[in-house]
C-alpha atoms as a printed R data frame, in Angstrom:
    type eleno elety resid chain resno       x       y       z
1   ATOM     1    CA   MET     A     1 161.710  66.402 117.753
2   ATOM     2    CA   GLU     A     2 160.739  65.837 121.311
3   ATOM     3    CA   SER     A     3 157.566  63.207 121.780
4   ATOM     4    CA   LEU     A     4 154.909  64.240 119.431
5   ATOM     5    CA   GLU     A     5 152.225  63.538 121.882
6   ATOM     6    CA   GLN     A     6 153.871  65.738 124.340
7   ATOM     7    CA   ILE     A     7 153.783  68.322 121.780
8   ATOM     8    CA   LEU     A     8 149.860  68.095 121.013
9   ATOM     9    CA   ALA     A     9 149.161  68.049 124.455
10  ATOM    10    CA   ILE     A    10 150.524  71.565 124.443
11  ATOM    11    CA   MET     A    11 148.785  72.661 121.660
12  ATOM    12    CA   LYS     A    12 145.594  71.640 122.708
13  ATOM    13    CA   LEU     A    13 145.632  74.435 125.170
14  ATOM    14    CA   GLY     A    14 144.894  76.238 122.115
15  ATOM    15    CA   LYS     A    15 147.396  78.909 123.899
16  ATOM    16    CA   VAL     A    16 150.854  78.242 124.033
17  ATOM    17    CA   PHE     A    17 154.306  80.585 124.931
18  ATOM    18    CA   ILE     A    18 156.570  80.470 121.722
19  ATOM    19    CA   TYR     A    19 160.281  81.752 121.674
20  ATOM    20    CA   THR     A    20 163.766  80.200 120.009
21  ATOM    21    CA   GLU     A    21 166.610  79.528 120.939
22  ATOM    22    CA   PRO     A    22 169.133  81.104 120.744
23  ATOM    23    CA   GLU     A    23 166.569  84.628 120.677
24  ATOM    24    CA   ILE     A    24 168.596  85.689 118.043
25  ATOM    25    CA   PRO     A    25 169.392  82.615 115.108
26  ATOM    26    CA   ASP     A    26 172.031  83.223 113.433
27  ATOM    27    CA   PHE     A    27 170.965  82.245 110.084
28  ATOM    28    CA   THR     A    28 174.419  83.306 107.910
29  ATOM    29    CA   LYS     A    29 175.759  80.239 109.747
30  ATOM    30    CA   LYS     A    30 172.656  78.383 109.788
31  ATOM    31    CA   GLU     A    31 172.965  77.203 112.667
32  ATOM    32    CA   LYS     A    32 170.721  74.479 115.018
33  ATOM    33    CA   ILE     A    33 167.815  76.082 116.820
34  ATOM    34    CA   ASN     A    34 164.882  74.975 118.652
35  ATOM    35    CA   VAL     A    35 161.283  76.372 118.840
36  ATOM    36    CA   VAL     A    36 160.495  75.905 122.264
37  ATOM    37    CA   LEU     A    37 157.067  75.775 123.227
38  ATOM    38    CA   MET     A    38 155.725  76.159 126.961
39  ATOM    39    CA   GLY     A    39 152.200  75.071 128.130
40  ATOM    40    CA   PRO     A    40 151.116  75.684 131.983
41  ATOM    41    CA   ASN     A    41 152.750  72.503 133.431
42  ATOM    42    CA   SER     A    42 155.182  71.368 130.581
43  ATOM    43    CA   ILE     A    43 157.763  72.654 127.813
44  ATOM    44    CA   SER     A    44 159.169  71.049 124.438
45  ATOM    45    CA   ARG     A    45 161.407  71.878 121.760
46  ATOM    46    CA   ILE     A    46 160.970  71.666 118.054
47  ATOM    47    CA   PRO     A    47 164.634  71.378 116.711
48  ATOM    48    CA   ILE     A    48 165.426  73.140 113.119
49  ATOM    49    CA   LYS     A    49 168.694  72.687 111.070
50  ATOM    50    CA   ASP     A    50 169.498  72.876 107.386
51  ATOM    51    CA   ASP     A    51 168.295  69.330 106.820
52  ATOM    52    CA   MET     A    52 165.109  69.368 108.025
53  ATOM    53    CA   VAL     A    53 163.773  72.748 107.403
54  ATOM    54    CA   TYR     A    54 160.799  72.077 105.518
55  ATOM    55    CA   GLU     A    55 159.622  69.329 107.872
56  ATOM    56    CA   ALA     A    56 159.779  71.543 110.562
57  ATOM    57    CA   CYS     A    57 158.105  74.109 108.847
58  ATOM    58    CA   GLY     A    58 155.421  71.711 107.829
59  ATOM    59    CA   PHE     A    59 154.446  70.846 111.092
60  ATOM    60    CA   LEU     A    60 154.970  74.304 112.889
61  ATOM    61    CA   GLU     A    61 152.452  75.717 110.234
62  ATOM    62    CA   GLU     A    62 150.162  72.844 110.467
63  ATOM    63    CA   CYS     A    63 149.933  72.404 114.691
64  ATOM    64    CA   VAL     A    64 151.735  75.609 116.264
65  ATOM    65    CA   PHE     A    65 150.468  78.293 113.467
66  ATOM    66    CA   SER     A    66 147.410  76.878 112.471
67  ATOM    67    CA   LYS     A    67 144.091  78.677 112.756
68  ATOM    68    CA   GLY     A    68 142.311  78.470 115.944
69  ATOM    69    CA   MET     A    69 145.657  78.765 117.838
70  ATOM    70    CA   VAL     A    70 146.552  81.572 120.236
71  ATOM    71    CA   ASN     A    71 150.791  82.187 120.059
72  ATOM    72    CA   ILE     A    72 151.799  84.289 122.579
73  ATOM    73    CA   VAL     A    73 155.375  85.307 121.753
74  ATOM    74    CA   TRP     A    74 158.318  86.509 122.246
75  ATOM    75    CA   ASN     A    75 160.769  88.200 119.337
76  ATOM    76    CA   ILE     A    76 159.131  85.691 116.854
77  ATOM    77    CA   LYS     A    77 160.392  87.718 113.658
78  ATOM    78    CA   ASN     A    78 163.706  85.992 113.917
79  ATOM    79    CA   LEU     A    79 162.193  82.723 113.562
80  ATOM    80    CA   PHE     A    80 160.720  83.756 110.569
81  ATOM    81    CA   SER     A    81 163.715  85.211 109.023
82  ATOM    82    CA   TYR     A    82 165.600  81.703 110.017
83  ATOM    83    CA   ILE     A    83 163.224  80.111 108.071
84  ATOM    84    CA   ARG     A    84 162.976  81.976 105.011
85  ATOM    85    CA   TYR     A    85 166.964  82.014 104.549
86  ATOM    86    CA   CYS     A    86 166.595  78.361 104.649
87  ATOM    87    CA   GLY     A    87 164.464  78.580 101.612
88  ATOM    88    CA   LYS     A    88 161.033  78.152 103.073
89  ATOM    89    CA   LYS     A    89 158.534  80.729 103.805
90  ATOM    90    CA   LEU     A    90 156.565  80.246 107.554
91  ATOM    91    CA   ASN     A    91 152.914  80.996 107.238
92  ATOM    92    CA   SER     A    92 150.657  81.620 109.881
93  ATOM    93    CA   GLU     A    93 146.869  81.419 110.269
94  ATOM    94    CA   SER     A    94 147.079  81.920 114.266
95  ATOM    95    CA   LYS     A    95 146.879  84.535 116.273
96  ATOM    96    CA   ILE     A    96 149.887  85.946 117.450
97  ATOM    97    CA   TYR     A    97 150.732  88.341 120.107
98  ATOM    98    CA   ASP     A    98 154.310  89.164 120.480
99  ATOM    99    CA   LEU     A    99 155.134  90.211 124.030
100 ATOM   100    CA   ALA     A   100 158.570  91.536 122.891
101 ATOM   101    CA   VAL     A   101 156.887  94.238 120.337
102 ATOM   102    CA   ILE     A   102 153.689  95.076 122.814
103 ATOM   103    CA   GLU     A   103 155.521  95.542 125.817
104 ATOM   104    CA   SER     A   104 158.158  98.044 123.917
105 ATOM   105    CA   TYR     A   105 155.188  99.806 122.413
106 ATOM   106    CA   LEU     A   106 154.012 100.424 125.761
107 ATOM   107    CA   GLY     A   107 157.480 101.985 127.131
108 ATOM   108    CA   GLN     A   108 158.348  98.738 128.920
109 ATOM   109    CA   ASP     A   109 161.892  97.318 128.415
110 ATOM   110    CA   ASN     A   110 161.376  93.818 129.642
111 ATOM   111    CA   ASN     A   111 163.649  90.286 129.334
112 ATOM   112    CA   ARG     A   112 161.335  87.320 128.048
113 ATOM   113    CA   PRO     A   113 159.034  85.664 130.440
114 ATOM   114    CA   ALA     A   114 160.707  82.866 132.404
115 ATOM   115    CA   SER     A   115 157.514  80.507 132.193
116 ATOM   116    CA   TYR     A   116 154.041  80.176 130.696
117 ATOM   117    CA   GLU     A   117 152.448  81.745 133.711
118 ATOM   118    CA   GLU     A   118 154.659  84.653 133.314
119 ATOM   119    CA   ALA     A   119 153.820  85.209 129.814
120 ATOM   120    CA   MET     A   120 150.271  84.753 130.129
121 ATOM   121    CA   THR     A   121 150.212  87.477 133.371
122 ATOM   122    CA   ARG     A   122 152.027  89.771 130.997
123 ATOM   123    CA   ILE     A   123 149.713  89.661 128.002
124 ATOM   124    CA   LYS     A   124 146.745  90.165 130.314
125 ATOM   125    CA   THR     A   125 148.354  93.229 131.570
126 ATOM   126    CA   ALA     A   126 149.140  94.449 128.176
127 ATOM   127    CA   ALA     A   127 145.512  93.897 127.215
128 ATOM   128    CA   LYS     A   128 144.426  96.474 129.303
129 ATOM   129    CA   TYR     A   129 145.742  98.896 127.328
130 ATOM   130    CA   GLN     A   130 145.451  97.263 124.282
131 ATOM   131    CA   ASP     A   131 143.624 100.870 122.982
132 ATOM   132    CA   LYS     A   132 147.098 102.205 122.471
133 ATOM   133    CA   TRP     A   133 148.393  99.343 120.671
134 ATOM   134    CA   SER     A   134 146.017  96.926 119.048
135 ATOM   135    CA   SER     A   135 145.461  98.870 115.607
136 ATOM   136    CA   VAL     A   136 148.721  99.612 114.984
137 ATOM   137    CA   TYR     A   137 150.236  96.175 116.406
138 ATOM   138    CA   ASN     A   138 147.536  94.482 113.987
139 ATOM   139    CA   LYS     A   139 147.716  96.620 110.847
140 ATOM   140    CA   ILE     A   140 151.541  97.592 111.235
141 ATOM   141    CA   TYR     A   141 153.602  95.369 113.347
142 ATOM   142    CA   LEU     A   142 152.020  92.179 112.322
143 ATOM   143    CA   PRO     A   143 153.042  92.394 108.245
144 ATOM   144    CA   LEU     A   144 156.396  93.711 109.465
145 ATOM   145    CA   ILE     A   145 157.953  90.721 111.914
146 ATOM   146    CA   LEU     A   146 155.779  88.077 109.876
147 ATOM   147    CA   ASN     A   147 157.210  89.165 105.904
148 ATOM   148    CA   VAL     A   148 158.560  92.348 105.416
149 ATOM   149    CA   ILE     A   149 161.276  92.595 107.525
150 ATOM   150    CA   PRO     A   150 162.196  88.678 107.220
151 ATOM   151    CA   SER     A   151 162.197  89.719 103.760
152 ATOM   152    CA   MET     A   152 164.615  92.855 104.060
153 ATOM   153    CA   GLU     A   153 167.233  90.500 106.281
154 ATOM   154    CA   VAL     A   154 167.129  87.398 104.032
155 ATOM   155    CA   THR     A   155 167.785  89.754 100.964
156 ATOM   156    CA   GLY     A   156 170.725  91.430 101.895
157 ATOM   157    CA   ILE     A   157 173.524  93.267 100.044
158 ATOM   158    CA   ILE     A   158 176.953  91.826  98.387
159 ATOM   159    CA   ASP     A   159 180.133  92.909  99.481
160 ATOM   160    CA   LYS     A   160 182.428  93.053  96.834
161 ATOM   161    CA   GLN     A   161 185.518  93.371  98.790
162 ATOM   162    CA   VAL     A   162 185.091  89.989 100.871
163 ATOM   163    CA   ARG     A   163 183.070  88.420  98.267
164 ATOM   164    CA   LYS     A   164 179.910  87.568 100.445
165 ATOM   165    CA   LYS     A   165 176.525  88.589 100.987
166 ATOM   166    CA   LEU     A   166 176.113  90.458 104.058
167 ATOM   167    CA   HIS     A   167 172.798  90.564 105.754
168 ATOM   168    CA   ALA     A   168 171.138  93.285 108.451
169 ATOM   169    CA   HIS     A   169 169.331  92.287 111.767
170 ATOM   170    CA   TYR     A   170 166.439  94.503 112.676
171 ATOM   171    CA   GLU     A   171 164.654  94.723 116.093
172 ATOM   172    CA   THR     A   172 161.984  96.887 116.916
173 ATOM   173    CA   ASN     A   173 162.123  98.393 120.020
174 ATOM   174    CA   GLY     A   174 163.889 101.920 119.096
175 ATOM   175    CA   LYS     A   175 162.145 104.102 121.694
176 ATOM   176    CA   ASN     A   176 160.717 106.327 119.423
177 ATOM   177    CA   GLY     A   177 159.738 103.604 117.144
178 ATOM   178    CA   ARG     A   178 162.664 103.442 114.969
179 ATOM   179    CA   LEU     A   179 164.294  99.911 114.151
180 ATOM   180    CA   LYS     A   180 167.471  99.432 115.486
181 ATOM   181    CA   CYS     A   181 170.154  97.621 113.643
182 ATOM   182    CA   PRO     A   182 172.975  96.086 116.054
183 ATOM   183    CA   VAL     A   183 175.315  93.735 114.273
184 ATOM   184    CA   THR     A   184 174.408  90.253 115.476
185 ATOM   185    CA   LEU     A   185 174.958  88.249 112.873
186 ATOM   186    CA   GLU     A   186 178.094  86.607 111.896
187 ATOM   187    CA   ARG     A   187 177.742  88.022 107.919
188 ATOM   188    CA   GLY     A   188 176.272  91.016 109.133
189 ATOM   189    CA   PHE     A   189 176.262  94.951 108.279
190 ATOM   190    CA   ASN     A   190 174.582  97.859 109.881
191 ATOM   191    CA   PRO     A   191 171.988  99.952 106.784
192 ATOM   192    CA   HIS     A   192 172.128 102.883 109.507
193 ATOM   193    CA   GLY     A   193 176.051 103.139 109.509
194 ATOM   194    CA   ILE     A   194 177.298 102.297 106.117
195 ATOM   195    CA   LYS     A   195 180.553 104.530 105.924
196 ATOM   196    CA   ALA     A   196 181.773 106.354 102.690
197 ATOM   197    CA   GLU     A   197 184.643 103.923 102.079
198 ATOM   198    CA   GLN     A   198 182.286 101.205 101.946
199 ATOM   199    CA   LYS     A   199 179.638 102.956  99.327
200 ATOM   200    CA   ASP     A   200 181.608 101.709  96.679
201 ATOM   201    CA   ILE     A   201 181.984  98.249  97.667
202 ATOM   202    CA   LEU     A   202 178.358  97.261  98.613
203 ATOM   203    CA   LEU     A   203 176.149  96.203  95.646
204 ATOM   204    CA   PRO     A   204 172.435  95.160  95.099
205 ATOM   205    CA   VAL     A   205 171.779  91.641  94.831
206 ATOM   206    CA   GLY     A   206 170.895  90.319  91.562
207 ATOM   207    CA   GLU     A   207 172.042  90.658  88.193
208 ATOM   208    CA   ASN     A   208 171.861  93.894  86.443
209 ATOM   209    CA   LYS     A   209 170.598  95.487  89.619
210 ATOM   210    CA   TRP     A   210 170.872  99.027  90.761
211 ATOM   211    CA   PHE     A   211 170.291 100.535  93.796
212 ATOM   212    CA   MET     A   212 167.075 103.154  93.898
213 ATOM   213    CA   CYS     A   213 166.964 105.100  97.053
214 ATOM   214    CA   LEU     A   214 163.502 106.784  97.754
215 ATOM   215    CA   ASP     A   215 163.275 109.169 100.407
216 ATOM   216    CA   PHE     A   216 160.488 111.102 102.002
217 ATOM   217    CA   ARG     A   217 160.574 115.131 101.538
218 ATOM   218    CA   SER     A   218 160.523 116.692 105.033
219 ATOM   219    CA   MET     A   219 158.767 114.024 106.599
220 ATOM   220    CA   GLU     A   220 158.729 115.052 109.989
221 ATOM   221    CA   VAL     A   221 157.871 118.772 109.233
222 ATOM   222    CA   VAL     A   222 155.000 117.012 107.348
223 ATOM   223    CA   VAL     A   223 153.754 115.323 110.298
224 ATOM   224    CA   LEU     A   224 154.239 118.051 112.441
225 ATOM   225    CA   LYS     A   225 151.583 119.837 110.082
226 ATOM   226    CA   TRP     A   226 149.521 117.133 110.137
227 ATOM   227    CA   LEU     A   227 149.353 116.739 114.072
228 ATOM   228    CA   SER     A   228 149.313 120.413 114.794
229 ATOM   229    CA   HIS     A   229 147.258 121.663 112.398
230 ATOM   230    CA   ASP     A   230 149.837 124.890 112.057
231 ATOM   231    CA   GLU     A   231 147.881 127.254 109.229
232 ATOM   232    CA   LYS     A   232 151.438 129.059 108.069
233 ATOM   233    CA   LEU     A   233 153.122 125.509 108.367
234 ATOM   234    CA   THR     A   234 150.314 124.080 106.283
235 ATOM   235    CA   GLU     A   235 150.179 126.994 103.616
236 ATOM   236    CA   ILE     A   236 153.868 126.723 102.884
237 ATOM   237    CA   LEU     A   237 153.770 122.877 102.171
238 ATOM   238    CA   ASN     A   238 150.691 123.151 100.572
239 ATOM   239    CA   SER     A   239 152.398 125.700  98.008
240 ATOM   240    CA   GLU     A   240 154.901 124.302  95.256
241 ATOM   241    CA   ASN     A   241 157.932 126.348  97.007
242 ATOM   242    CA   ASP     A   242 160.630 124.465  98.278
243 ATOM   243    CA   PHE     A   243 160.217 124.468 102.335
244 ATOM   244    CA   TYR     A   244 163.449 125.421 103.389
245 ATOM   245    CA   GLU     A   245 163.980 128.172 100.846
246 ATOM   246    CA   SER     A   246 160.553 129.477 102.346
247 ATOM   247    CA   ILE     A   247 161.811 129.384 106.020
248 ATOM   248    CA   PHE     A   248 164.844 131.197 104.648
249 ATOM   249    CA   LYS     A   249 162.895 133.829 103.490
250 ATOM   250    CA   LEU     A   250 160.536 134.160 106.499
251 ATOM   251    CA   LEU     A   251 163.884 134.647 108.344
252 ATOM   252    CA   THR     A   252 165.636 136.795 106.691
253 ATOM   253    CA   GLY     A   253 162.824 138.583 103.870
254 ATOM   254    CA   LYS     A   254 165.178 137.740 101.003
255 ATOM   255    CA   THR     A   255 164.980 134.831  97.965
256 ATOM   256    CA   CYS     A   256 167.360 132.302  99.176
257 ATOM   257    CA   GLU     A   257 169.663 131.964  96.043
258 ATOM   258    CA   GLU     A   258 172.690 129.900  97.540
259 ATOM   259    CA   ALA     A   259 172.620 126.282  98.678
260 ATOM   260    CA   LYS     A   260 174.240 126.817 102.210
261 ATOM   261    CA   TYR     A   261 171.556 128.968 102.876
262 ATOM   262    CA   ARG     A   262 168.989 126.506 102.423
263 ATOM   263    CA   GLU     A   263 171.131 124.139 104.183
264 ATOM   264    CA   PHE     A   264 171.502 125.970 107.571
265 ATOM   265    CA   CYS     A   265 167.884 126.728 107.596
266 ATOM   266    CA   LYS     A   266 167.493 122.542 106.785
267 ATOM   267    CA   SER     A   267 169.997 121.935 109.801
268 ATOM   268    CA   VAL     A   268 168.340 124.674 112.402
269 ATOM   269    CA   PHE     A   269 164.428 124.002 111.985
270 ATOM   270    CA   LEU     A   270 163.411 120.792 113.226
271 ATOM   271    CA   PRO     A   271 166.132 120.978 116.167
272 ATOM   272    CA   ILE     A   272 164.383 124.276 117.169
273 ATOM   273    CA   VAL     A   273 161.098 122.647 117.323
274 ATOM   274    CA   PHE     A   274 162.790 120.068 119.228
275 ATOM   275    CA   GLY     A   275 163.870 122.473 121.872
276 ATOM   276    CA   LEU     A   276 167.574 123.656 120.546
277 ATOM   277    CA   SER     A   277 168.212 126.686 123.055
278 ATOM   278    CA   ALA     A   278 169.639 129.878 121.658
279 ATOM   279    CA   LYS     A   279 172.987 129.531 123.519
280 ATOM   280    CA   THR     A   280 173.727 126.117 121.440
281 ATOM   281    CA   LEU     A   281 172.553 127.264 118.326
282 ATOM   282    CA   SER     A   282 174.801 130.421 118.521
283 ATOM   283    CA   GLU     A   283 178.086 128.265 119.247
284 ATOM   284    CA   LYS     A   284 176.959 125.382 116.784
285 ATOM   285    CA   PHE     A   285 176.713 127.270 113.564
286 ATOM   286    CA   LYS     A   286 179.438 130.339 115.118
287 ATOM   287    CA   LYS     A   287 176.153 132.930 114.888
288 ATOM   288    CA   THR     A   288 175.566 135.599 117.514
289 ATOM   289    CA   GLU     A   289 173.450 134.750 120.590
290 ATOM   290    CA   ASN     A   290 171.159 137.456 119.123
291 ATOM   291    CA   PHE     A   291 170.916 136.484 115.991
292 ATOM   292    CA   ALA     A   292 170.272 132.614 117.354
293 ATOM   293    CA   ARG     A   293 167.338 134.298 119.711
294 ATOM   294    CA   HIS     A   294 165.661 135.996 116.544
295 ATOM   295    CA   ILE     A   295 165.738 132.836 114.304
296 ATOM   296    CA   ILE     A   296 163.923 130.936 117.432
297 ATOM   297    CA   ASN     A   297 161.271 133.843 118.198
298 ATOM   298    CA   THR     A   298 160.372 134.410 114.424
299 ATOM   299    CA   LEU     A   299 159.872 130.667 114.081
300 ATOM   300    CA   GLU     A   300 158.106 130.441 117.134
301 ATOM   301    CA   SER     A   301 155.775 133.549 116.203
302 ATOM   302    CA   ASN     A   302 154.905 132.462 112.723
303 ATOM   303    CA   PHE     A   303 154.389 128.879 113.766
304 ATOM   304    CA   PRO     A   304 152.599 129.075 117.106
305 ATOM   305    CA   ALA     A   305 150.427 125.713 116.784
306 ATOM   306    CA   ALA     A   306 153.342 123.708 115.818
307 ATOM   307    CA   PHE     A   307 155.152 125.003 118.989
308 ATOM   308    CA   SER     A   308 152.598 124.651 121.250
309 ATOM   309    CA   TYR     A   309 151.623 121.264 120.061
310 ATOM   310    CA   VAL     A   310 155.552 120.187 121.007
311 ATOM   311    CA   LYS     A   311 155.731 122.238 124.605
312 ATOM   312    CA   GLU     A   312 152.408 120.543 125.661
313 ATOM   313    CA   ASN     A   313 154.074 117.770 127.593
314 ATOM   314    CA   GLN     A   314 157.865 118.964 127.594
315 ATOM   315    CA   TYR     A   315 158.144 118.319 130.959
316 ATOM   316    CA   SER     A   316 156.223 114.816 131.446
317 ATOM   317    CA   GLY     A   317 157.299 111.844 133.032
318 ATOM   318    CA   GLU     A   318 155.657 109.702 130.217
319 ATOM   319    CA   LEU     A   319 154.451 110.663 127.176
320 ATOM   320    CA   SER     A   320 151.814 108.927 124.755
321 ATOM   321    CA   ASP     A   321 152.340 109.716 120.860
322 ATOM   322    CA   TYR     A   322 149.377 110.516 118.859
323 ATOM   323    CA   LEU     A   323 149.504 106.489 117.816
324 ATOM   324    CA   GLY     A   324 149.371 105.154 121.597
325 ATOM   325    CA   ARG     A   325 153.027 104.471 121.671
326 ATOM   326    CA   VAL     A   326 154.276 104.975 125.263
327 ATOM   327    CA   ARG     A   327 157.752 106.452 126.133
328 ATOM   328    CA   LYS     A   328 158.938 107.383 129.676
329 ATOM   329    CA   PHE     A   329 161.139 109.959 130.566
330 ATOM   330    CA   GLU     A   330 163.744 111.271 133.291
331 ATOM   331    CA   GLY     A   331 165.294 114.407 133.756
332 ATOM   332    CA   ASN     A   332 163.873 117.622 132.696
333 ATOM   333    CA   SER     A   333 165.328 118.398 129.411
334 ATOM   334    CA   PRO     A   334 162.220 118.813 127.065
335 ATOM   335    CA   THR     A   335 164.256 117.876 124.111
336 ATOM   336    CA   LEU     A   336 163.476 114.217 123.990
337 ATOM   337    CA   ARG     A   337 159.928 114.747 124.538
338 ATOM   338    CA   ARG     A   338 159.413 117.197 121.669
339 ATOM   339    CA   ASN     A   339 161.051 114.788 119.627
340 ATOM   340    CA   PHE     A   340 159.296 111.880 120.702
341 ATOM   341    CA   VAL     A   341 155.888 113.325 119.950
342 ATOM   342    CA   ILE     A   342 156.744 114.066 116.022
343 ATOM   343    CA   GLN     A   343 159.349 111.061 115.605
344 ATOM   344    CA   SER     A   344 157.332 108.770 117.122
345 ATOM   345    CA   PRO     A   345 154.039 108.551 114.543
346 ATOM   346    CA   ALA     A   346 156.520 109.713 111.839
347 ATOM   347    CA   SER     A   347 157.804 106.650 112.116
348 ATOM   348    CA   THR     A   348 154.972 104.334 112.555
349 ATOM   349    CA   VAL     A   349 153.865 106.116 108.880
350 ATOM   350    CA   CYS     A   350 157.269 105.239 107.537
351 ATOM   351    CA   PHE     A   351 156.407 101.147 108.425
352 ATOM   352    CA   GLU     A   352 152.668 101.777 107.125
353 ATOM   353    CA   LYS     A   353 154.540 102.832 103.893
354 ATOM   354    CA   LEU     A   354 157.228  99.879 103.898
355 ATOM   355    CA   ILE     A   355 154.565  97.671 103.861
356 ATOM   356    CA   SER     A   356 152.911  99.221 101.133
357 ATOM   357    CA   LEU     A   357 155.974  99.061  98.959
358 ATOM   358    CA   ASN     A   358 156.823  95.711  99.188
359 ATOM   359    CA   ALA     A   359 153.332  94.630  98.553
360 ATOM   360    CA   VAL     A   360 153.572  96.336  95.460
361 ATOM   361    CA   LEU     A   361 156.826  95.510  94.236
362 ATOM   362    CA   LYS     A   362 156.437  92.097  94.338
363 ATOM   363    CA   ASN     A   363 158.660  90.418  91.794
364 ATOM   364    CA   GLU     A   364 159.344  93.537  89.799
365 ATOM   365    CA   ALA     A   365 162.014  94.480  92.325
366 ATOM   366    CA   GLN     A   366 163.281  93.649  96.345
367 ATOM   367    CA   ILE     A   367 163.488  96.092  99.205
368 ATOM   368    CA   GLY     A   368 167.278  95.727 100.331
369 ATOM   369    CA   PHE     A   369 167.291  97.700 103.238
370 ATOM   370    CA   ASN     A   370 165.667 100.455 105.015
371 ATOM   371    CA   VAL     A   371 166.821 103.719 106.686
372 ATOM   372    CA   HIS     A   372 164.395 105.331 108.842
373 ATOM   373    CA   ASP     A   373 162.180 107.451 106.121
374 ATOM   374    CA   GLY     A   374 164.450 106.015 103.375
375 ATOM   375    CA   TYR     A   375 163.966 102.501 101.437
376 ATOM   376    CA   TYR     A   376 166.899 101.224  99.229
377 ATOM   377    CA   VAL     A   377 165.172  99.224  96.544
378 ATOM   378    CA   TYR     A   378 167.270  96.416  94.007
379 ATOM   379    CA   VAL     A   379 165.729  96.889  90.812
380 ATOM   380    CA   ARG     A   380 167.114  96.051  87.134
381 ATOM   381    CA   LYS     A   381 168.357  99.173  85.542
382 ATOM   382    CA   ASP     A   382 166.146  98.838  82.510
383 ATOM   383    CA   LYS     A   383 162.958  98.580  84.916
384 ATOM   384    CA   CYS     A   384 163.754 102.115  86.685
385 ATOM   385    CA   ASP     A   385 161.084 104.066  85.534
386 ATOM   386    CA   TYR     A   386 158.562 101.371  86.095
387 ATOM   387    CA   VAL     A   387 159.597 100.640  89.747
388 ATOM   388    CA   TYR     A   388 159.833 103.995  90.360
389 ATOM   389    CA   ASN     A   389 156.243 104.898  89.379
390 ATOM   390    CA   LEU     A   390 155.140 101.881  91.302
391 ATOM   391    CA   ALA     A   391 156.737 103.263  94.004
392 ATOM   392    CA   LYS     A   392 155.814 106.500  94.124
393 ATOM   393    CA   LYS     A   393 151.930 105.609  93.625
394 ATOM   394    CA   ALA     A   394 152.322 103.748  96.988
395 ATOM   395    CA   LEU     A   395 154.571 105.718  98.967
396 ATOM   396    CA   GLU     A   396 152.346 109.407  98.034
397 ATOM   397    CA   THR     A   397 149.078 107.543  98.337
398 ATOM   398    CA   PRO     A   398 147.663 109.362 101.596
399 ATOM   399    CA   SER     A   399 148.261 107.283 105.297
400 ATOM   400    CA   GLU     A   400 145.457 105.600 106.771
401 ATOM   401    CA   ILE     A   401 146.781 105.474 110.228
402 ATOM   402    CA   LEU     A   402 147.138 109.480 109.990
403 ATOM   403    CA   PRO     A   403 144.131 109.894 107.974
404 ATOM   404    CA   GLY     A   404 144.737 112.372 104.853
405 ATOM   405    CA   LEU     A   405 148.665 112.589 105.796
406 ATOM   406    CA   LYS     A   406 150.018 112.970 102.391
407 ATOM   407    CA   LEU     A   407 153.963 112.725 101.476
408 ATOM   408    CA   LYS     A   408 156.049 113.459  98.637
409 ATOM   409    CA   ILE     A   409 159.081 111.448  97.579
410 ATOM   410    CA   SER     A   410 162.465 112.422  96.174
411 ATOM   411    CA   CYS     A   411 164.549 109.331  94.141
412 ATOM   412    CA   LYS     A   412 167.764 108.332  93.317
413 ATOM   413    CA   VAL     A   413 169.138 105.585  91.217
414 ATOM   414    CA   GLY     A   414 172.909 104.490  90.611
415 ATOM   415    CA   PRO     A   415 174.837 101.082  90.423
416 ATOM   416    CA   THR     A   416 176.681 102.214  93.685
417 ATOM   417    CA   LEU     A   417 175.506 104.148  96.807
418 ATOM   418    CA   ASN     A   418 178.112 106.529  95.530
419 ATOM   419    CA   ASN     A   419 177.188 107.134  92.343
420 ATOM   420    CA   LEU     A   420 173.629 107.825  92.697
421 ATOM   421    CA   HIS     A   421 171.385 110.365  90.277
422 ATOM   422    CA   LYS     A   422 168.284 111.880  90.918
423 ATOM   423    CA   MET     A   423 165.293 110.966  88.721
424 ATOM   424    CA   GLU     A   424 162.804 113.170  87.642
């Protein structure tokens, strides 16, 4: 560790810029990392390696992440994951402003600041737009990056073929708010890209554990209904009828009696909302263009408020979603813009519910990984019913960030990802 006096001199400023070297420490290799502290005219490094994690963690908690400190940081989640993997949970009482998270939320794709002065300038600029990000950052992103995501990353999954534990690496800078999962760790895996042949060789961590897959039903459709206040959409979703079977009846006047017709409606409804053209629809699903136009026209006439909502700014160069997330667009295609105004707030609600789920599970089960609006929990076979009821209550409680939004979940359990059955 560098001179204690030098480090404390930086900390006395009460405001410091912090990042790690490397930016994404590979905890699966337990490689040595440095926590870099920058002040106006000085820089110090606190080394962390396997045999001194507890000592370093205690120092960080006492001096760096202590009450009264204001820490401007860059991708600090990676430090919290690294330390947790090494067997210690890093706690913070300081104020933490993660520039990587905040600037991404504001639609910026920036590199780490090169100096303390640059970091301070950029956080001051971001503060001018805090009405867009501060509420979501404090309620959603801080719990995610300091606790929930590190817990998932460290939990991992068992690959029985190679007889090793694999770990996901999550990044919070997806353009529509979704988590990105690049494979950056030596023993890494991408939960968003699990192949069919992997589903029998990946196992939950822990003895006698099963997978529990919790998935929201019609997530983005429900969010669209909440945002647009579309009367017909509200009527259908509030009924006890299956949404996509109701769409089939709306399009044809007939009862949906075959699963393939429901699947067709499910595969076209949101793409049409997002701007799928009659020509593309007819080519993709081998339908006549006249029939494709009939489908689009019928949906638009029945859900005028929903379509009006997504069309409102479909050619804008920059958009903010309902919760303030910014995205910049190029070109004239409306599809990405129409997708963004729905998918982005929906992603934030998924984070809100991920935090709630993590809180209620406590020691009863562990969240292994997250795939957009689906949560994969590791649970003892004999506790499936109990954990399902805990999860159902947490996930179906109305949202606070989209007040009154109610979602419903489906649930499957089983010993492997290829052997899941529905829980009623």
